[in-house]
Every structure is written in C-alpha cells, then in structure tokens.
C-alpha positions as CSV (number, residue, x, y, z in Angstrom):
1,M,16.3,4.1,18.2
2,L,16.9,4.6,22.1
3,A,17.0,8.4,23.3
4,D,20.8,7.5,24.9
5,A,22.0,5.5,22.1
6,G,24.6,8.3,21.0
7,A,26.0,9.0,17.4
8,P,25.1,6.3,14.9
9,P,28.2,4.4,13.7
10,E,30.2,4.6,10.7
11,F,28.8,3.0,8.0
12,A,30.7,-0.1,7.0
13,D,30.3,-4.0,6.2
14,P,32.3,-5.8,8.7
15,D,30.6,-9.0,8.2
16,G,31.8,-9.3,4.9
17,P,29.4,-10.8,2.2
18,Y,26.0,-11.3,3.1
19,P,25.4,-14.9,4.4
20,F,22.8,-16.2,1.7
21,R,22.1,-20.1,2.7
22,P,22.8,-21.9,-0.9
23,V,20.6,-24.9,-1.8
24,D,22.5,-27.7,-3.0
25,G,21.7,-30.6,-5.0
26,P,22.1,-31.9,-8.9
27,G,21.6,-29.4,-11.3
28,V,20.6,-26.4,-8.6
29,Y,22.2,-23.0,-9.5
30,E,21.7,-19.2,-8.3
31,I,20.4,-16.8,-10.4
32,P,21.1,-13.3,-8.9
33,V,18.7,-10.3,-8.9
34,G,19.2,-6.7,-8.1
35,P,19.4,-4.9,-6.4
36,V,19.3,-2.3,-9.3
37,H,16.3,-3.0,-11.1
38,A,15.6,-2.0,-14.5
39,G,12.2,0.0,-13.6
40,M,11.2,2.8,-11.4
41,I,11.1,0.4,-8.4
42,G,13.2,0.3,-5.4
43,P,16.4,-1.3,-4.6
44,G,16.3,-5.3,-3.3
45,H,18.1,-8.1,-3.8
46,F,16.0,-11.2,-5.1
47,R,18.6,-14.6,-4.9
48,F,17.0,-17.4,-7.1
49,S,18.0,-21.5,-6.5
50,V,16.6,-23.0,-9.3
51,V,16.4,-26.2,-11.3
52,G,15.9,-25.7,-14.9
53,E,13.8,-22.8,-14.9
54,T,11.8,-23.9,-11.6
55,I,12.6,-22.0,-8.3
56,L,13.3,-24.3,-5.3
57,K,13.8,-21.2,-3.0
58,L,14.0,-17.5,-3.6
59,K,15.5,-15.0,-0.5
60,A,14.6,-11.6,-0.9
61,R,17.2,-9.2,0.8
62,L,15.6,-5.8,1.1
63,W,16.5,-2.6,3.7
64,F,18.9,-0.8,0.8
65,V,17.0,2.6,1.7
66,H,16.6,2.2,5.4
67,R,16.7,6.2,5.9
68,G,16.1,6.4,9.9
69,V,12.2,7.8,9.1
70,E,11.1,7.0,12.6
71,K,14.4,8.4,14.2
72,H,14.2,11.4,11.8
73,V,10.8,12.6,13.1
74,Q,11.9,13.2,16.9
75,G,11.5,16.2,18.2
76,R,9.7,17.3,15.5
77,D,5.9,19.1,16.0
78,P,3.0,16.8,14.5
79,A,2.9,19.3,11.5
80,G,6.6,18.9,10.7
81,A,6.5,15.0,11.4
82,L,3.5,15.2,9.1
83,E,5.8,16.2,6.5
84,I,7.8,13.2,6.4
85,A,5.0,10.7,7.4
86,Q,3.3,11.0,4.3
87,R,6.9,10.5,2.5
88,I,7.4,7.0,3.7
89,S,5.7,5.4,1.0
90,G,5.1,7.6,-2.4
91,D,2.6,5.5,-3.8
92,T,0.7,5.7,0.0
93,T,0.6,9.5,0.7
94,V,-3.0,9.7,2.4
95,G,-2.3,6.2,4.0
96,H,0.3,6.9,5.8
97,A,-0.6,10.4,6.7
98,L,-3.9,9.5,8.0
99,A,-2.2,6.9,10.3
100,F,0.1,9.4,11.4
101,C,-2.8,12.1,12.1
102,R,-5.2,9.5,14.0
103,A,-2.2,8.3,16.0
104,V,-1.6,12.0,16.6
105,E,-5.1,12.7,17.6
106,D,-5.4,9.3,19.6
107,A,-2.4,10.8,21.7
108,A,-3.4,14.4,22.5
109,G,-7.4,13.2,22.5
110,I,-7.8,15.7,19.7
111,P,-11.7,15.1,18.8
112,V,-12.2,14.9,15.1
113,D,-15.8,15.8,13.5
114,E,-17.6,12.7,11.6
115,H,-17.5,15.7,8.4
116,V,-13.5,15.6,8.7
117,H,-13.1,11.7,8.4
118,R,-15.5,11.4,5.7
119,L,-13.2,13.9,3.5
120,R,-10.2,12.0,4.5
121,A,-11.7,8.9,3.3
122,V,-12.9,10.5,0.0
123,A,-9.2,11.0,-0.5
124,L,-8.4,7.4,1.2
125,E,-10.3,5.8,-1.8
126,L,-9.2,7.7,-4.5
127,E,-5.4,6.9,-3.7
128,R,-7.1,3.2,-3.7
129,L,-8.2,3.6,-7.2
130,H,-5.6,4.9,-8.8
131,N,-3.3,2.5,-7.5
132,H,-5.1,-0.7,-8.0
133,V,-5.9,0.8,-12.0
134,T,-2.6,1.2,-12.3
135,D,-1.5,-2.3,-11.6
136,L,-4.2,-3.7,-13.2
137,G,-2.4,-2.7,-16.7
138,A,1.3,-3.2,-15.2
139,L,0.3,-6.9,-14.9
140,C,-1.1,-7.0,-18.0
141,N,2.1,-5.4,-19.5
142,D,3.8,-8.1,-17.8
143,V,2.3,-11.2,-19.8
144,G,2.7,-8.9,-23.0
145,H,-0.9,-7.2,-23.5
146,G,0.7,-3.7,-24.0
147,V,-2.6,-2.5,-25.5
148,L,-4.4,-3.0,-22.2
149,N,-1.8,-1.5,-20.0
150,A,-2.1,1.7,-22.5
151,Q,-5.8,1.6,-21.6
152,A,-5.2,1.5,-17.7
153,Q,-2.5,4.1,-17.8
154,R,-5.2,6.6,-19.6
155,L,-7.4,5.9,-17.1
156,R,-4.8,6.5,-14.2
157,E,-3.8,9.7,-15.8
158,R,-7.0,10.8,-15.6
159,L,-7.8,9.5,-11.9
160,L,-4.5,11.4,-11.3
161,R,-6.2,15.0,-12.8
162,V,-8.9,14.0,-10.5
163,N,-6.7,13.9,-7.8
164,D,-5.1,17.1,-8.6
165,R,-8.6,19.2,-8.8
166,V,-9.7,17.9,-5.2
167,A,-6.5,18.1,-3.2
168,G,-4.2,20.6,-5.5
169,H,-1.6,17.5,-5.9
170,R,-1.8,14.4,-8.2
171,L,-0.7,12.1,-5.1
172,L,-3.2,13.8,-3.0
173,R,-0.4,15.5,-0.3
174,G,-1.6,17.9,2.0
175,A,-5.2,16.7,2.0
176,V,-5.1,15.3,5.5
177,G,-4.0,17.4,8.5
178,V,-3.7,16.9,12.3
179,G,-7.4,17.2,13.4
180,A,-8.2,18.6,9.5
181,A,-9.0,17.8,6.0
182,A,-8.5,20.3,3.0
183,L,-10.3,19.6,0.0
184,A,-10.5,22.0,-3.0
185,R,-13.5,20.6,-4.3
186,L,-15.4,16.9,-4.6
187,P,-14.9,14.2,-7.4
188,D,-17.8,13.8,-9.7
189,P,-19.4,10.2,-8.9
190,D,-20.2,9.9,-12.1
191,G,-16.7,10.3,-13.5
192,L,-15.7,7.4,-10.9
193,A,-18.4,5.0,-12.0
194,A,-17.3,5.5,-15.7
195,V,-13.9,4.9,-14.9
196,A,-14.7,2.0,-12.6
197,A,-16.6,0.6,-15.6
198,D,-13.5,0.8,-18.1
199,A,-11.5,-0.8,-15.6
200,A,-14.0,-3.9,-15.5
201,E,-14.1,-3.9,-19.1
202,I,-10.1,-3.7,-19.1
203,A,-9.9,-7.2,-16.8
204,D,-12.7,-8.8,-18.7
205,L,-10.3,-8.3,-22.4
206,A,-7.7,-9.8,-20.4
207,T,-9.3,-12.2,-18.7
208,G,-10.7,-13.5,-22.0
209,H,-7.5,-13.5,-23.5
210,S,-6.7,-17.2,-23.3
211,V,-2.8,-16.4,-22.9
212,V,-3.3,-14.0,-20.3
213,R,-5.7,-16.3,-18.4
214,D,-3.4,-19.0,-18.6
215,R,-0.5,-17.0,-16.9
216,F,-2.5,-15.9,-14.6
217,A,-4.5,-18.6,-13.3
218,G,-2.8,-21.1,-10.9
219,T,0.8,-18.8,-11.0
220,A,2.2,-18.6,-7.7
221,V,-1.0,-19.8,-5.1
222,L,-0.7,-18.7,-1.3
223,G,-2.8,-20.7,0.4
224,R,-5.7,-19.2,2.8
225,D,-3.6,-21.0,5.6
226,Q,0.3,-19.7,4.3
227,A,-1.6,-16.4,4.3
228,A,-2.7,-16.7,7.5
229,D,0.2,-18.0,9.4
230,L,2.1,-15.0,8.1
231,G,-0.3,-12.9,8.9
232,V,-0.4,-11.0,5.2
233,L,-2.5,-8.2,4.5
234,G,-4.8,-6.1,1.8
235,Y,-5.9,-7.1,-1.3
236,V,-3.1,-10.1,-0.8
237,A,-4.9,-11.4,2.0
238,R,-8.3,-11.2,0.5
239,A,-7.0,-13.0,-2.8
240,S,-6.2,-16.1,-0.1
241,G,-9.7,-16.1,1.1
242,L,-8.8,-14.0,4.2
243,L,-11.3,-11.2,5.4
244,V,-8.7,-8.7,6.5
245,D,-9.9,-4.6,6.5
246,A,-9.5,-2.2,8.6
247,R,-12.2,-0.4,7.0
248,V,-14.4,-3.1,8.5
249,D,-12.0,-4.1,11.2
250,H,-11.1,-0.3,12.6
251,P,-13.7,1.9,10.4
252,L,-13.2,5.7,10.7
253,P,-15.9,7.2,13.1
254,G,-19.4,7.6,11.9
255,L,-18.4,6.0,8.5
256,P,-20.1,2.6,7.3
257,A,-18.1,-0.4,6.9
258,V,-16.5,-1.1,3.0
259,H,-16.0,-4.2,1.8
260,A,-16.0,-5.8,-1.7
261,T,-17.1,-9.3,-2.1
262,H,-14.9,-10.9,-4.0
263,R,-15.7,-13.8,-6.2
264,H,-11.8,-15.3,-6.7
265,T,-9.8,-16.4,-3.4
266,G,-7.6,-18.7,-4.6
267,G,-4.5,-16.9,-4.2
268,D,-3.0,-17.0,-7.5
269,V,-1.9,-13.8,-9.8
270,L,-5.6,-14.5,-10.9
271,A,-7.4,-13.6,-7.6
272,R,-4.7,-11.0,-7.2
273,F,-5.6,-9.2,-10.1
274,W,-9.8,-9.7,-9.8
275,V,-9.6,-8.4,-6.0
276,R,-8.2,-5.2,-7.7
277,V,-10.9,-5.0,-10.1
278,E,-13.9,-5.2,-7.7
279,E,-12.0,-2.7,-5.3
280,I,-11.8,-0.4,-7.4
281,A,-15.5,-1.0,-8.4
282,A,-16.3,-0.6,-4.4
283,S,-14.4,2.2,-3.9
284,A,-15.9,4.2,-6.6
285,A,-19.4,3.0,-4.5
286,T,-18.1,4.4,-1.7
287,V,-16.6,7.7,-2.9
288,A,-19.9,8.6,-4.4
289,A,-21.6,7.6,-1.0
290,L,-19.5,9.8,1.2
291,V,-19.6,12.8,-1.0
292,E,-23.9,12.6,-0.6
293,R,-23.6,12.6,2.8
294,I,-21.3,15.3,2.4
295,G,-23.2,17.5,0.5
296,D,-22.8,21.3,0.8
297,G,-20.4,20.9,4.0
298,P,-17.4,22.6,3.9
299,L,-14.6,21.3,2.3
300,A,-11.7,22.5,4.6
301,P,-13.1,22.9,8.0
302,P,-10.8,24.4,10.6
303,P,-8.5,21.9,11.8
304,A,-9.1,21.0,15.8
305,A,-7.5,22.7,18.7
306,V,-4.0,20.9,19.8
307,T,-2.8,21.6,23.3
308,P,0.5,20.2,23.8
309,A,0.7,17.8,26.3
310,A,2.5,14.4,26.9
311,G,0.5,11.0,25.3
312,A,0.7,7.7,23.2
313,G,-1.8,6.7,20.4
314,V,-2.1,4.7,17.8
315,G,-3.4,5.1,14.4
316,I,-4.8,2.3,12.2
317,V,-5.9,2.4,8.4
318,E,-6.8,0.7,5.7
319,G,-4.1,1.8,2.6
320,W,-4.5,0.9,-0.8
321,R,-2.1,-2.3,0.0
322,G,-3.4,-3.7,3.4
323,T,-3.1,-2.4,7.1
324,I,-1.1,0.6,8.3
325,V,-0.4,1.4,11.6
326,H,1.4,4.4,13.2
327,R,2.0,4.5,17.0
328,V,3.3,7.8,18.5
329,E,4.6,8.8,21.6
330,L,4.0,12.6,22.4
331,A,6.3,14.8,24.5
332,A,5.0,17.2,27.1
333,D,5.5,19.8,24.5
334,G,3.6,18.2,22.0
335,T,6.5,17.2,19.9
336,V,7.0,13.7,18.7
337,A,9.0,11.8,21.0
338,R,8.7,8.3,19.5
339,L,7.2,7.0,16.2
340,A,7.0,3.4,15.2
341,V,5.5,2.5,11.8
342,A,4.1,-0.7,10.1
343,D,3.8,-0.6,6.7
344,P,1.6,-3.3,5.2
345,S,4.6,-4.7,3.1
346,F,6.8,-5.4,6.0
347,F,4.4,-8.1,6.5
348,N,3.8,-9.4,3.0
349,W,7.2,-9.4,1.6
350,P,7.9,-12.9,3.3
351,A,4.9,-14.3,1.1
352,L,6.2,-13.6,-1.8
353,P,9.4,-16.4,-1.6
354,V,6.4,-18.9,-0.1
355,A,4.2,-18.0,-3.3
356,L,6.7,-18.2,-5.6
357,A,8.0,-22.0,-4.4
358,D,7.9,-24.6,-7.7
359,T,6.7,-21.4,-10.1
360,I,9.2,-21.0,-13.3
361,V,11.9,-17.9,-13.2
362,P,10.0,-16.2,-16.3
363,D,7.0,-15.5,-13.7
364,F,8.9,-13.8,-11.5
365,P,7.9,-10.3,-12.8
366,L,4.5,-11.0,-13.0
367,V,3.9,-12.5,-9.3
368,N,6.3,-9.5,-8.1
369,K,3.9,-6.9,-9.6
370,S,0.8,-9.1,-8.2
371,F,1.7,-8.5,-5.0
372,N,3.3,-5.2,-5.5
373,L,5.2,-4.6,-2.3
374,S,6.9,-1.2,-1.1
375,Y,10.3,-0.8,-0.6
376,A,10.2,1.8,0.9
377,G,7.5,1.1,3.3
378,N,9.2,-2.1,4.6
379,D,13.0,-0.1,5.0
380,L,11.7,2.9,6.9
C-alpha cells in the first residue's frame, strides 16, 4: 500500500505450508475443509481439531481471494473507483457504494440533500431485505427443511424483481452515486409488508418444528461478553445482546434512527435467525416511511457539483451484515490517492471459531450460515 513500494513481488510460497497449530491428546484428530467448497461461496480453509464429533478448536485460513482492491482504485476518479467499490462484496452493492460515496463527499465537502439520503436509504433497506430473506431459507435448508427454503427463495426472487424495477439492476448497482442517488421508481410498501409477513410465517413454521428448533436452540453460542471483546458487528452482535447499529450511531442526515427490537439475544443460531426476521419487518416499515416522505420528489435528482481538491473523509454505513467503513484520501486533482475499507466480516470471522467451540462437526454448515460472512469482503 505504500506509494513508493515498487512493483509487487512474484507470487510464491517461500515459507512452506501454512503453520496450523495442532491440538494434541488422546483421540484428537484433524478434519480439513476447503478452500474449495461445494456451494457458490468464496474460498476458505477450515482446520478442525476434534474428539469424536466435538470441535475442540477451529482455525479458519482466509485471504485466498485477495484482489488488491484498495490499491486498484488509486489514481482513479471517484466515479471510476465507485465501480470497483460497489463490487467489493457482490451481495453488498449498496452498502459499500454508499460508504465509499459518503467518504468522498466528506473528503471533498460535497453537500448532499436530505432527499438524496432518503433515496439511498430505500436502496440500502431493499438490499437488507433480500439478503436476510435468503438467509432464512438457507438456515432452514441446512437442517433438512427444504420446503421452507423453497418458500424463502420465492420471496427472494420477488424482492430481486422489486430491486430491478426500482434501480434497473437486481443487485441495485447504480442506485448510489457520489453526491447522488438514481432510482427508476419507488417500491410498493404494501408489497414489502406482504413479503415481511410471509417471512414471519416461514420463521414461525421453522421454529415450530421440533427438529428445526432443536438444531437452532443453544447451538454455537456467542456470549455477550465474547461478542463485545471481539468487537463483532451487525446481526451477529445484536443476536448476542449488543446494541451495535450504524443506523443509530451514525444515522444518515435527516433520517430517523432505525433499530429493531430483538426478543432473542442468547447468541445462538436461533437468536441469529430471529434477528433477521425482526430486521425484515423493521426494514419493510422503514421503506414505507421513507416512500411517504419522498412523496413526489425526483427519483434521480441532478448530482451535487464536485470540485477537485485534496482532502480526507470517512463514510460509515450499516450494511446488511453490519457496519461498513470506508476512508478515502483525495489528491489535489480529485482522484483517489488512498482507500481503506473495513467490511464487517473482517471483525466477525474471528468470532466463528469462538462460537463453534464444543459444537459438533455436523453443525458447522448451519453455524457458518448463521454468521454468513463474506470471504471477498474480508480478503479485499
């Protein structure tokens, strides 16, 4: 990352195999998993030290998809850098785009109208909705309840089509720009409320099933103190009883603070499941309130004027996984001189092995999905 670091060295592995620390003792053996997995997820290697099926220790090795994102944007104008920023983690287009834009706006002193913030907030909550709904189905699927996963995927497809109508892209690319927002139309609040009601029914059916509830309840507990010590973010933190939410701590100007009330804060898979359900309802209600306040205002107002100047700024946004932070330094010609990104997955990955201690190996896919962390967001 240093400006005078020179060309990168040739790729090599001079130090030999990664130095996993073995766990010794009677009956202890290791199970390697990854880095290539069976699903459409990123690469990561997990080394389990187990006795029988009980996990004594898990070591996660990441960084297989390090792309040099922060270096790659240097010298680009903010619009060009935004194209990269919104692709940092494919399922978090709006979160990373908005954090980057807010950092640039802070650095350049670009004023942003409250109306634009409302349009951006609509896109941000739509992104939260389709990801949380997807996770509800995936968690049900991991305990063998494929019927509920099929129902959740039906809702996901419905929400992706809403995204396409609202922003012209199923993953909402292009909805946020520097000093700007651009929507084609507003979502139907009644339709989103119906989706939230369907999601709540799926959750009730899931947790009303004795097998599902038995697999969820008490599995992979991340205690409040552990979560606080590790600095976890997003729904993982809130499921452990921490009130960590950038929509409350760093709200967009002119917007009310948004925070769902969570009934389950025991830090287990069940709590992480229900936090998502409650946030789906809160997001649908938030979008309805925003649509009412936006009214007949323009959906693609002209962007704010950008005057090239040197400066530094920070953008903080509550993405669907948790708090996203971008710090940008602009050169005198207005191009990006430096970018530093903190995705919530970077803070939450260390919590996964902690939660998995004394959990059984067959529960790993379920627990991993309850965290649902981004490889790309971590690896950058």
